[in-house]
All heavy atoms as TSV, in Angstrom:
chain	resi	resn	atom	element	x	y	z
A	1	MET	N	N	80.706	267.195	103.651
A	1	MET	CA	C	80.812	268.234	102.631
A	1	MET	C	C	82.084	268.018	101.811
A	1	MET	O	O	83.137	267.715	102.340
A	1	MET	CB	C	80.912	269.615	103.274
A	1	MET	CG	C	79.636	270.193	103.858
A	1	MET	SD	S	78.289	270.253	102.783
A	1	MET	CE	C	78.222	271.763	102.013
A	2	LYS	N	N	81.937	268.239	100.538
A	2	LYS	CA	C	83.090	268.161	99.649
A	2	LYS	C	C	83.715	269.528	99.531
A	2	LYS	O	O	83.048	270.543	99.630
A	2	LYS	CB	C	82.655	267.630	98.303
A	2	LYS	CG	C	82.131	266.215	98.415
A	2	LYS	CD	C	81.837	265.622	97.094
A	2	LYS	CE	C	81.595	264.165	97.300
A	2	LYS	NZ	N	80.446	263.612	96.843
A	3	LYS	N	N	85.020	269.541	99.316
A	3	LYS	CA	C	85.753	270.801	99.202
A	3	LYS	C	C	86.542	270.818	97.905
A	3	LYS	O	O	86.936	269.776	97.392
A	3	LYS	CB	C	86.715	270.971	100.372
A	3	LYS	CG	C	86.036	271.148	101.706
A	3	LYS	CD	C	87.053	271.390	102.784
A	3	LYS	CE	C	86.356	271.632	104.108
A	3	LYS	NZ	N	87.309	272.006	105.151
A	4	CYS	N	N	86.770	272.035	97.412
A	4	CYS	CA	C	87.604	272.223	96.231
A	4	CYS	C	C	89.021	271.798	96.578
A	4	CYS	O	O	89.552	272.153	97.632
A	4	CYS	CB	C	87.571	273.682	95.789
A	4	CYS	SG	S	88.691	274.064	94.430
A	5	LEU	N	N	89.636	271.039	95.713
A	5	LEU	CA	C	90.969	270.523	95.972
A	5	LEU	C	C	92.023	271.629	95.983
A	5	LEU	O	O	93.038	271.519	96.657
A	5	LEU	CB	C	91.329	269.473	94.914
A	5	LEU	CG	C	92.522	268.600	95.208
A	5	LEU	CD1	C	92.248	267.723	96.422
A	5	LEU	CD2	C	92.833	267.727	94.020
A	6	ILE	N	N	91.772	272.743	95.282
A	6	ILE	CA	C	92.757	273.823	95.181
A	6	ILE	C	C	92.585	274.851	96.300
A	6	ILE	O	O	93.504	275.110	97.054
A	6	ILE	CB	C	92.640	274.516	93.817
A	6	ILE	CG1	C	92.794	273.498	92.727
A	6	ILE	CG2	C	93.593	275.701	93.725
A	6	ILE	CD1	C	93.903	273.589	91.806
A	7	CYS	N	N	91.380	275.425	96.400
A	7	CYS	CA	C	91.194	276.528	97.350
A	7	CYS	C	C	90.510	276.100	98.655
A	7	CYS	O	O	90.311	276.921	99.537
A	7	CYS	CB	C	90.398	277.650	96.689
A	7	CYS	SG	S	88.712	277.211	96.239
A	8	LYS	N	N	90.140	274.840	98.764
A	8	LYS	CA	C	89.519	274.280	99.972
A	8	LYS	C	C	88.173	274.916	100.308
A	8	LYS	O	O	87.710	274.845	101.442
A	8	LYS	CB	C	90.448	274.400	101.184
A	8	LYS	CG	C	91.827	273.855	100.971
A	8	LYS	CD	C	91.815	272.386	100.712
A	8	LYS	CE	C	93.243	271.887	100.590
A	8	LYS	NZ	N	93.362	270.699	99.806
A	9	LYS	N	N	87.505	275.524	99.326
A	9	LYS	CA	C	86.185	276.115	99.517
A	9	LYS	C	C	85.149	274.992	99.617
A	9	LYS	O	O	85.196	274.024	98.860
A	9	LYS	CB	C	85.861	277.024	98.335
A	9	LYS	CG	C	84.505	277.644	98.370
A	9	LYS	CD	C	84.273	278.481	97.122
A	9	LYS	CE	C	82.843	278.957	97.052
A	9	LYS	NZ	N	82.575	279.644	95.796
A	10	LYS	N	N	84.208	275.105	100.565
A	10	LYS	CA	C	83.159	274.110	100.701
A	10	LYS	C	C	82.224	274.205	99.502
A	10	LYS	O	O	81.825	275.296	99.101
A	10	LYS	CB	C	82.357	274.341	101.983
A	10	LYS	CG	C	83.093	273.986	103.240
A	10	LYS	CD	C	82.209	274.156	104.440
A	10	LYS	CE	C	82.958	273.857	105.713
A	10	LYS	NZ	N	82.104	274.064	106.898
A	11	LEU	N	N	81.875	273.067	98.946
A	11	LEU	CA	C	80.998	273.035	97.780
A	11	LEU	C	C	79.570	272.733	98.211
A	11	LEU	O	O	79.339	271.902	99.085
A	11	LEU	CB	C	81.476	271.961	96.800
A	11	LEU	CG	C	82.897	272.105	96.279
A	11	LEU	CD1	C	83.247	270.925	95.394
A	11	LEU	CD2	C	83.067	273.388	95.521
A	12	SER	N	N	78.629	273.416	97.583
A	12	SER	CA	C	77.222	273.148	97.861
A	12	SER	C	C	76.854	271.810	97.225
A	12	SER	O	O	77.638	271.200	96.498
A	12	SER	CB	C	76.354	274.261	97.304
A	12	SER	OG	O	76.396	274.260	95.891
A	13	LEU	N	N	75.646	271.358	97.465
A	13	LEU	CA	C	75.203	270.086	96.911
A	13	LEU	C	C	75.205	270.129	95.384
A	13	LEU	O	O	75.660	269.189	94.726
A	13	LEU	CB	C	73.802	269.750	97.424
A	13	LEU	CG	C	73.231	268.423	96.966
A	13	LEU	CD1	C	74.111	267.279	97.444
A	13	LEU	CD2	C	71.822	268.253	97.453
A	14	ALA	N	N	74.747	271.235	94.809
A	14	ALA	CA	C	74.726	271.366	93.350
A	14	ALA	C	C	76.141	271.411	92.786
A	14	ALA	O	O	76.428	270.806	91.749
A	14	ALA	CB	C	73.970	272.621	92.950
A	15	GLN	N	N	77.045	272.094	93.455
A	15	GLN	CA	C	78.428	272.173	92.985
A	15	GLN	C	C	79.152	270.840	93.136
A	15	GLN	O	O	80.002	270.508	92.326
A	15	GLN	CB	C	79.196	273.248	93.760
A	15	GLN	CG	C	78.847	274.649	93.371
A	15	GLN	CD	C	79.607	275.659	94.220
A	15	GLN	OE1	O	79.884	275.408	95.387
A	15	GLN	NE2	N	79.935	276.794	93.627
A	16	SER	N	N	78.801	270.081	94.167
A	16	SER	CA	C	79.469	268.797	94.355
A	16	SER	C	C	79.063	267.796	93.284
A	16	SER	O	O	79.821	266.888	92.964
A	16	SER	CB	C	79.195	268.236	95.748
A	16	SER	OG	O	77.830	267.947	95.900
A	17	VAL	N	N	77.880	267.973	92.711
A	17	VAL	CA	C	77.446	267.103	91.612
A	17	VAL	C	C	78.084	267.546	90.307
A	17	VAL	O	O	78.599	266.734	89.540
A	17	VAL	CB	C	75.906	267.102	91.492
A	17	VAL	CG1	C	75.466	266.351	90.254
A	17	VAL	CG2	C	75.285	266.506	92.735
A	18	SER	N	N	78.065	268.849	90.042
A	18	SER	CA	C	78.588	269.353	88.769
A	18	SER	C	C	80.072	269.683	88.827
A	18	SER	O	O	80.685	269.915	87.792
A	18	SER	CB	C	77.820	270.606	88.356
A	18	SER	OG	O	78.068	271.652	89.274
A	19	GLY	N	N	80.671	269.676	89.993
A	19	GLY	CA	C	82.061	270.077	90.137
A	19	GLY	C	C	83.061	268.945	90.079
A	19	GLY	O	O	84.228	269.142	90.367
A	20	LYS	N	N	82.609	267.753	89.682
A	20	LYS	CA	C	83.533	266.623	89.602
A	20	LYS	C	C	84.167	266.595	88.215
A	20	LYS	O	O	83.492	266.590	87.204
A	20	LYS	CB	C	82.818	265.311	89.869
A	20	LYS	CG	C	83.758	264.144	89.951
A	20	LYS	CD	C	83.048	262.884	90.380
A	20	LYS	CE	C	84.062	261.758	90.505
A	20	LYS	NZ	N	83.404	260.511	90.862
A	21	CYS	N	N	85.486	266.578	88.197
A	21	CYS	CA	C	86.231	266.546	86.949
A	21	CYS	C	C	86.435	265.094	86.517
A	21	CYS	O	O	86.214	264.163	87.288
A	21	CYS	CB	C	87.576	267.245	87.148
A	21	CYS	SG	S	88.565	267.323	85.650
A	22	ARG	N	N	86.872	264.905	85.285
A	22	ARG	CA	C	87.134	263.551	84.794
A	22	ARG	C	C	88.356	262.927	85.458
A	22	ARG	O	O	88.567	261.729	85.368
A	22	ARG	CB	C	87.307	263.571	83.281
A	22	ARG	CG	C	86.014	263.886	82.593
A	22	ARG	CD	C	86.163	263.822	81.110
A	22	ARG	NE	N	84.897	264.156	80.491
A	22	ARG	CZ	C	84.735	264.354	79.219
A	22	ARG	NH1	N	85.766	264.274	78.400
A	22	ARG	NH2	N	83.560	264.651	78.728
A	23	CYS	N	N	89.139	263.726	86.147
A	23	CYS	CA	C	90.272	263.183	86.905
A	23	CYS	C	C	89.823	262.730	88.296
A	23	CYS	O	O	90.651	262.433	89.151
A	23	CYS	CB	C	91.398	264.207	86.994
A	23	CYS	SG	S	90.966	265.747	87.811
A	24	ASP	N	N	88.510	262.683	88.542
A	24	ASP	CA	C	87.883	262.201	89.782
A	24	ASP	C	C	88.168	263.056	91.007
A	24	ASP	O	O	88.213	262.567	92.126
A	24	ASP	CB	C	88.265	260.746	90.067
A	24	ASP	CG	C	87.661	259.796	89.047
A	24	ASP	OD1	O	86.566	260.103	88.545
A	24	ASP	OD2	O	88.283	258.766	88.771
A	25	ASN	N	N	88.377	264.357	90.808
A	25	ASN	CA	C	88.541	265.296	91.916
A	25	ASN	C	C	87.437	266.333	91.833
A	25	ASN	O	O	86.836	266.542	90.783
A	25	ASN	CB	C	89.911	265.981	91.848
A	25	ASN	CG	C	91.036	265.008	92.076
A	25	ASN	OD1	O	90.954	264.137	92.934
A	25	ASN	ND2	N	92.088	265.134	91.303
A	26	PHE	N	N	87.168	266.995	92.947
A	26	PHE	CA	C	86.119	268.003	93.014
A	26	PHE	C	C	86.730	269.399	93.042
A	26	PHE	O	O	87.723	269.627	93.728
A	26	PHE	CB	C	85.248	267.793	94.253
A	26	PHE	CG	C	84.419	266.554	94.165
A	26	PHE	CD1	C	84.877	265.356	94.675
A	26	PHE	CD2	C	83.179	266.587	93.560
A	26	PHE	CE1	C	84.117	264.211	94.582
A	26	PHE	CE2	C	82.405	265.437	93.469
A	26	PHE	CZ	C	82.883	264.257	93.983
A	27	TYR	N	N	86.099	270.327	92.293
A	27	TYR	CA	C	86.594	271.693	92.197
A	27	TYR	C	C	85.431	272.669	92.238
A	27	TYR	O	O	84.318	272.346	91.838
A	27	TYR	CB	C	87.384	271.896	90.900
A	27	TYR	CG	C	88.590	270.995	90.804
A	27	TYR	CD1	C	88.555	269.833	90.068
A	27	TYR	CD2	C	89.763	271.299	91.478
A	27	TYR	CE1	C	89.652	268.998	89.993
A	27	TYR	CE2	C	90.860	270.481	91.411
A	27	TYR	CZ	C	90.805	269.330	90.666
A	27	TYR	OH	O	91.884	268.513	90.608
A	28	CYS	N	N	85.718	273.887	92.693
A	28	CYS	CA	C	84.708	274.947	92.686
A	28	CYS	C	C	84.566	275.474	91.263
A	28	CYS	O	O	85.267	275.055	90.347
A	28	CYS	CB	C	85.102	276.060	93.647
A	28	CYS	SG	S	86.600	276.937	93.177
A	29	SER	N	N	83.667	276.430	91.078
A	29	SER	CA	C	83.408	276.947	89.733
A	29	SER	C	C	84.607	277.688	89.151
A	29	SER	O	O	84.756	277.754	87.939
A	29	SER	CB	C	82.183	277.860	89.749
A	29	SER	OG	O	82.370	278.923	90.654
A	30	LYS	N	N	85.484	278.214	89.985
A	30	LYS	CA	C	86.674	278.907	89.493
A	30	LYS	C	C	87.719	277.936	88.943
A	30	LYS	O	O	88.442	278.246	88.020
A	30	LYS	CB	C	87.331	279.722	90.611
A	30	LYS	CG	C	86.618	280.976	90.971
A	30	LYS	CD	C	87.421	281.719	92.022
A	30	LYS	CE	C	86.735	282.990	92.430
A	30	LYS	NZ	N	87.505	283.693	93.473
A	31	HIS	N	N	87.806	276.757	89.536
A	31	HIS	CA	C	88.884	275.826	89.213
A	31	HIS	C	C	88.431	274.589	88.431
A	31	HIS	O	O	89.216	273.672	88.247
A	31	HIS	CB	C	89.575	275.373	90.501
A	31	HIS	CG	C	90.160	276.493	91.271
A	31	HIS	ND1	N	89.653	276.894	92.486
A	31	HIS	CD2	C	91.194	277.324	90.996
A	31	HIS	CE1	C	90.368	277.918	92.941
A	31	HIS	NE2	N	91.307	278.194	92.049
A	32	ILE	N	N	87.200	274.552	87.953
A	32	ILE	CA	C	86.689	273.357	87.283
A	32	ILE	C	C	87.307	273.151	85.900
A	32	ILE	O	O	87.440	272.023	85.433
A	32	ILE	CB	C	85.141	273.377	87.194
A	32	ILE	CG1	C	84.600	272.020	86.736
A	32	ILE	CG2	C	84.664	274.462	86.267
A	32	ILE	CD1	C	84.857	270.907	87.690
A	33	GLN	N	N	87.750	274.220	85.239
A	33	GLN	CA	C	88.370	274.045	83.921
A	33	GLN	C	C	89.682	273.278	84.065
A	33	GLN	O	O	90.427	273.466	85.013
A	33	GLN	CB	C	88.642	275.399	83.252
A	33	GLN	CG	C	87.390	276.090	82.800
A	33	GLN	CD	C	87.091	277.292	83.662
A	33	GLN	OE1	O	87.818	277.597	84.601
A	33	GLN	NE2	N	86.012	277.974	83.350
A	34	ALA	N	N	89.950	272.441	83.077
A	34	ALA	CA	C	91.142	271.583	83.127
A	34	ALA	C	C	92.428	272.398	83.182
A	34	ALA	O	O	93.403	271.998	83.820
A	34	ALA	CB	C	91.161	270.651	81.930
A	35	GLU	N	N	92.455	273.552	82.543
A	35	GLU	CA	C	93.657	274.385	82.537
A	35	GLU	C	C	93.910	275.017	83.896
A	35	GLU	O	O	95.050	275.297	84.256
A	35	GLU	CB	C	93.539	275.501	81.494
A	35	GLU	CG	C	93.406	275.013	80.065
A	35	GLU	CD	C	91.979	274.641	79.701
A	35	GLU	OE1	O	91.024	275.157	80.325
A	35	GLU	OE2	O	91.814	273.818	78.802
A	36	LYS	N	N	92.866	275.236	84.670
A	36	LYS	CA	C	93.001	275.901	85.973
A	36	LYS	C	C	93.592	274.981	87.041
A	36	LYS	O	O	94.213	275.443	87.980
A	36	LYS	CB	C	91.638	276.405	86.454
A	36	LYS	CG	C	91.000	277.419	85.557
A	36	LYS	CD	C	91.566	278.781	85.781
A	36	LYS	CE	C	90.813	279.759	84.893
A	36	LYS	NZ	N	91.096	281.111	85.185
A	37	HIS	N	N	93.360	273.675	86.927
A	37	HIS	CA	C	93.852	272.780	87.972
A	37	HIS	C	C	94.853	271.745	87.466
A	37	HIS	O	O	95.105	270.739	88.128
A	37	HIS	CB	C	92.690	272.085	88.688
A	37	HIS	CG	C	91.906	271.107	87.860
A	37	HIS	ND1	N	90.779	271.469	87.178
A	37	HIS	CD2	C	92.088	269.804	87.610
A	37	HIS	CE1	C	90.301	270.416	86.558
A	37	HIS	NE2	N	91.073	269.383	86.799
A	38	SER	N	N	95.460	271.976	86.332
A	38	SER	CA	C	96.477	271.071	85.769
A	38	SER	C	C	95.982	269.634	85.737
A	38	SER	O	O	96.586	268.721	86.311
A	38	SER	CB	C	97.778	271.154	86.566
A	38	SER	OG	O	98.266	272.460	86.566
A	39	CYS	N	N	94.882	269.447	85.060
A	39	CYS	CA	C	94.233	268.135	84.975
A	39	CYS	C	C	95.156	267.149	84.259
A	39	CYS	O	O	95.753	267.458	83.247
A	39	CYS	CB	C	92.914	268.269	84.218
A	39	CYS	SG	S	91.928	266.780	84.256
A	40	ASP	N	N	95.234	265.934	84.810
A	40	ASP	CA	C	96.087	264.918	84.202
A	40	ASP	C	C	95.300	263.933	83.344
A	40	ASP	O	O	95.847	262.951	82.858
A	40	ASP	CB	C	96.874	264.170	85.274
A	40	ASP	CG	C	95.978	263.494	86.294
A	40	ASP	OD1	O	94.756	263.687	86.252
A	40	ASP	OD2	O	96.518	262.764	87.141
A	41	TYR	N	N	94.014	264.196	83.140
A	41	TYR	CA	C	93.190	263.334	82.298
A	41	TYR	C	C	93.547	263.562	80.834
A	41	TYR	O	O	93.735	264.687	80.396
A	41	TYR	CB	C	91.701	263.643	82.527
A	41	TYR	CG	C	90.773	262.670	81.839
A	41	TYR	CD1	C	90.534	261.431	82.388
A	41	TYR	CD2	C	90.160	263.001	80.645
A	41	TYR	CE1	C	89.695	260.533	81.770
A	41	TYR	CE2	C	89.325	262.109	80.020
A	41	TYR	CZ	C	89.095	260.880	80.585
A	41	TYR	OH	O	88.262	259.989	79.957
A	42	ASN	N	N	93.645	262.516	80.051
A	42	ASN	CA	C	94.065	262.605	78.665
A	42	ASN	C	C	92.841	262.795	77.755
A	42	ASN	O	O	92.264	261.830	77.261
A	42	ASN	CB	C	94.847	261.348	78.277
A	42	ASN	CG	C	95.585	261.513	76.982
A	42	ASN	OD1	O	95.359	262.465	76.241
A	42	ASN	ND2	N	96.467	260.577	76.702
A	43	TYR	N	N	92.450	264.040	77.538
A	43	TYR	CA	C	91.291	264.354	76.712
A	43	TYR	C	C	91.553	264.021	75.243
A	43	TYR	O	O	90.652	263.621	74.522
A	43	TYR	CB	C	90.941	265.838	76.829
A	43	TYR	CG	C	90.350	266.211	78.162
A	43	TYR	CD1	C	91.143	266.707	79.183
A	43	TYR	CD2	C	88.996	266.076	78.397
A	43	TYR	CE1	C	90.605	267.046	80.404
A	43	TYR	CE2	C	88.439	266.413	79.611
A	43	TYR	CZ	C	89.250	266.898	80.618
A	43	TYR	OH	O	88.710	267.225	81.823
A	44	LYS	N	N	92.777	264.174	74.800
A	44	LYS	CA	C	93.127	263.935	73.404
A	44	LYS	C	C	92.934	262.461	73.043
A	44	LYS	O	O	92.372	262.136	72.001
A	44	LYS	CB	C	94.571	264.359	73.167
A	44	LYS	CG	C	94.946	264.514	71.732
A	44	LYS	CD	C	96.339	265.108	71.628
A	44	LYS	CE	C	96.641	265.571	70.236
A	44	LYS	NZ	N	97.958	266.190	70.141
A	45	GLU	N	N	93.378	261.574	73.905
A	45	GLU	CA	C	93.232	260.140	73.652
A	45	GLU	C	C	91.764	259.725	73.676
A	45	GLU	O	O	91.335	258.894	72.883
A	45	GLU	CB	C	94.029	259.342	74.692
A	45	GLU	CG	C	94.057	257.862	74.433
A	45	GLU	CD	C	94.743	257.502	73.125
A	45	GLU	OE1	O	95.693	258.197	72.726
A	45	GLU	OE2	O	94.314	256.512	72.492
A	46	GLU	N	N	90.996	260.315	74.586
A	46	GLU	CA	C	89.569	260.012	74.650
A	46	GLU	C	C	88.874	260.438	73.360
A	46	GLU	O	O	88.015	259.728	72.847
A	46	GLU	CB	C	88.908	260.716	75.832
A	46	GLU	CG	C	87.438	260.412	75.925
A	46	GLU	CD	C	86.714	261.288	76.927
A	46	GLU	OE1	O	87.351	262.170	77.515
A	46	GLU	OE2	O	85.505	261.086	77.087
A	47	GLY	N	N	89.261	261.584	72.811
A	47	GLY	CA	C	88.691	262.055	71.553
A	47	GLY	C	C	89.022	261.131	70.397
A	47	GLY	O	O	88.174	260.872	69.532
A	48	LYS	N	N	90.232	260.607	70.369
A	48	LYS	CA	C	90.626	259.677	69.310
A	48	LYS	C	C	89.804	258.393	69.376
A	48	LYS	O	O	89.356	257.873	68.354
A	48	LYS	CB	C	92.116	259.344	69.423
A	48	LYS	CG	C	93.031	260.454	68.992
A	48	LYS	CD	C	94.477	260.040	69.160
A	48	LYS	CE	C	95.416	261.171	68.834
A	48	LYS	NZ	N	96.831	260.781	69.017
A	49	VAL	N	N	89.612	257.872	70.581
A	49	VAL	CA	C	88.831	256.651	70.757
A	49	VAL	C	C	87.380	256.893	70.355
A	49	VAL	O	O	86.763	256.062	69.683
A	49	VAL	CB	C	88.927	256.153	72.212
A	49	VAL	CG1	C	87.953	255.033	72.486
A	49	VAL	CG2	C	90.340	255.716	72.532
A	50	TYR	N	N	86.827	258.042	70.739
A	50	TYR	CA	C	85.446	258.375	70.390
A	50	TYR	C	C	85.275	258.455	68.875
A	50	TYR	O	O	84.322	257.910	68.321
A	50	TYR	CB	C	85.049	259.710	71.034
A	50	TYR	CG	C	83.706	260.202	70.561
A	50	TYR	CD1	C	82.535	259.630	71.019
A	50	TYR	CD2	C	83.614	261.235	69.635
A	50	TYR	CE1	C	81.311	260.064	70.574
A	50	TYR	CE2	C	82.400	261.680	69.177
A	50	TYR	CZ	C	81.243	261.094	69.657
A	50	TYR	OH	O	80.020	261.515	69.207
A	51	LEU	N	N	86.203	259.132	68.195
A	51	LEU	CA	C	86.094	259.259	66.746
A	51	LEU	C	C	86.257	257.916	66.043
A	51	LEU	O	O	85.609	257.651	65.036
A	51	LEU	CB	C	87.134	260.253	66.221
A	51	LEU	CG	C	86.847	261.713	66.528
A	51	LEU	CD1	C	87.999	262.577	66.048
A	51	LEU	CD2	C	85.552	262.161	65.892
A	52	LYS	N	N	87.100	257.061	66.587
A	52	LYS	CA	C	87.290	255.743	65.993
A	52	LYS	C	C	86.002	254.924	66.070
A	52	LYS	O	O	85.645	254.211	65.135
A	52	LYS	CB	C	88.415	255.008	66.705
A	52	LYS	CG	C	88.877	253.766	65.999
A	52	LYS	CD	C	90.039	253.142	66.732
A	52	LYS	CE	C	91.263	253.263	65.853
A	52	LYS	NZ	N	92.415	252.560	66.403
A	53	ARG	N	N	85.276	255.037	67.183
A	53	ARG	CA	C	84.006	254.320	67.329
A	53	ARG	C	C	82.893	254.961	66.507
A	53	ARG	O	O	82.082	254.277	65.912
A	53	ARG	CB	C	83.580	254.295	68.791
A	53	ARG	CG	C	84.257	253.225	69.570
A	53	ARG	CD	C	83.584	253.062	70.921
A	53	ARG	NE	N	84.643	252.997	71.918
A	53	ARG	CZ	C	84.638	253.639	73.065
A	53	ARG	NH1	N	83.641	254.388	73.400
A	53	ARG	NH2	N	85.644	253.512	73.890
A	54	ALA	N	N	82.850	256.291	66.493
A	54	ALA	CA	C	81.756	257.002	65.847
A	54	ALA	C	C	81.875	257.020	64.325
A	54	ALA	O	O	80.869	257.028	63.625
A	54	ALA	CB	C	81.687	258.438	66.369
A	55	LEU	N	N	83.098	257.014	63.811
A	55	LEU	CA	C	83.307	257.095	62.370
A	55	LEU	C	C	84.090	255.875	61.889
A	55	LEU	O	O	85.304	255.929	61.721
A	55	LEU	CB	C	84.072	258.372	62.024
A	55	LEU	CG	C	83.459	259.680	62.506
A	55	LEU	CD1	C	84.419	260.815	62.279
A	55	LEU	CD2	C	82.155	259.934	61.793
A	56	PRO	N	N	83.384	254.769	61.637
A	56	PRO	CA	C	84.115	253.576	61.192
A	56	PRO	C	C	84.696	253.777	59.796
A	56	PRO	O	O	84.199	254.574	59.002
A	56	PRO	CB	C	83.050	252.489	61.193
A	56	PRO	CG	C	81.774	253.211	61.050
A	56	PRO	CD	C	81.964	254.550	61.714
A	57	LEU	N	N	85.757	253.054	59.504
A	57	LEU	CA	C	86.425	253.142	58.219
A	57	LEU	C	C	85.549	252.504	57.146
A	57	LEU	O	O	85.086	251.380	57.296
A	57	LEU	CB	C	87.776	252.436	58.280
A	57	LEU	CG	C	88.636	252.485	57.032
A	57	LEU	CD1	C	89.013	253.939	56.730
A	57	LEU	CD2	C	89.873	251.659	57.214
A	58	VAL	N	N	85.304	253.217	56.061
A	58	VAL	CA	C	84.479	252.721	54.968
A	58	VAL	C	C	85.411	252.304	53.843
A	58	VAL	O	O	86.166	253.104	53.310
A	58	VAL	CB	C	83.493	253.813	54.480
A	58	VAL	CG1	C	82.667	253.300	53.325
A	58	VAL	CG2	C	82.616	254.267	55.622
A	59	GLU	N	N	85.343	251.039	53.493
A	59	GLU	CA	C	86.171	250.510	52.411
A	59	GLU	C	C	85.266	249.957	51.321
A	59	GLU	O	O	84.246	249.337	51.604
A	59	GLU	CB	C	87.089	249.412	52.931
A	59	GLU	CG	C	88.117	249.898	53.917
A	59	GLU	CD	C	89.002	248.775	54.418
A	59	GLU	OE1	O	88.707	247.591	54.126
A	59	GLU	OE2	O	89.977	249.075	55.119
A	60	SER	N	N	85.657	250.152	50.090
A	60	SER	CA	C	84.880	249.604	48.984
A	60	SER	C	C	85.550	248.333	48.482
A	60	SER	O	O	86.749	248.128	48.634
A	60	SER	CB	C	84.776	250.627	47.860
A	60	SER	OG	O	86.057	250.904	47.369
A	61	ASP	N	N	84.749	247.474	47.876
A	61	ASP	CA	C	85.283	246.258	47.290
A	61	ASP	C	C	86.038	246.604	46.005
A	61	ASP	O	O	85.709	247.555	45.312
A	61	ASP	CB	C	84.155	245.291	46.974
A	61	ASP	CG	C	83.439	244.819	48.222
A	61	ASP	OD1	O	84.084	244.782	49.296
A	61	ASP	OD2	O	82.230	244.510	48.136
A	62	LYS	N	N	87.034	245.816	45.696
A	62	LYS	CA	C	87.765	246.038	44.473
A	62	LYS	C	C	86.911	245.617	43.281
A	62	LYS	O	O	86.158	244.645	43.350
A	62	LYS	CB	C	89.067	245.253	44.471
A	62	LYS	CG	C	90.095	245.805	45.427
A	62	LYS	CD	C	91.399	245.091	45.237
A	62	LYS	CE	C	92.462	245.753	46.099
A	62	LYS	NZ	N	93.770	245.161	45.879
A	63	LEU	N	N	87.050	246.333	42.198
A	63	LEU	CA	C	86.300	245.993	40.995
A	63	LEU	C	C	87.031	244.907	40.228
A	63	LEU	O	O	88.271	244.927	40.107
A	63	LEU	CB	C	86.140	247.245	40.109
A	63	LEU	CG	C	85.316	248.376	40.708
A	63	LEU	CD1	C	85.362	249.576	39.778
A	63	LEU	CD2	C	83.902	247.935	40.935
A	64	LEU	N	N	86.270	243.988	39.693
A	64	LEU	CA	C	86.860	242.941	38.857
A	64	LEU	C	C	87.014	243.466	37.442
A	64	LEU	O	O	86.108	244.060	36.880
A	64	LEU	CB	C	85.949	241.706	38.859
A	64	LEU	CG	C	85.770	241.021	40.217
A	64	LEU	CD1	C	84.738	239.916	40.093
A	64	LEU	CD2	C	87.098	240.451	40.710
A	65	ARG	N	N	88.182	243.236	36.879
A	65	ARG	CA	C	88.420	243.668	35.487
A	65	ARG	C	C	87.969	242.565	34.544
A	65	ARG	O	O	88.220	241.397	34.763
A	65	ARG	CB	C	89.879	243.977	35.274
A	65	ARG	CG	C	90.291	245.189	36.068
A	65	ARG	CD	C	91.631	245.650	35.623
A	65	ARG	NE	N	91.957	246.848	36.402
A	65	ARG	CZ	C	92.783	247.746	36.007
A	65	ARG	NH1	N	93.411	247.613	34.873
A	65	ARG	NH2	N	93.027	248.804	36.747
A	66	LEU	N	N	87.339	242.985	33.475
A	66	LEU	CA	C	86.869	242.020	32.466
A	66	LEU	C	C	87.821	241.902	31.325
A	66	LEU	O	O	88.518	242.704	30.883
A	66	LEU	CB	C	85.492	242.441	31.946
A	66	LEU	CG	C	84.416	242.452	33.010
A	66	LEU	CD1	C	83.128	242.994	32.417
A	66	LEU	CD2	C	84.185	241.070	33.591
């Protein structure tokens, strides 16, 4: 059985699947939010990388002057 890292509550099978944080620890429904357990995962950097991949830079060719 998996337990919440903060309150040591036993997690059910459904909670053990959905209760895993991106910092690779397991938490109950009370402590799953990143603010509740002082998560050290860098969500801001992940968002920057995602936006860089999803929204490529669009550049136009320079116009030739006649």
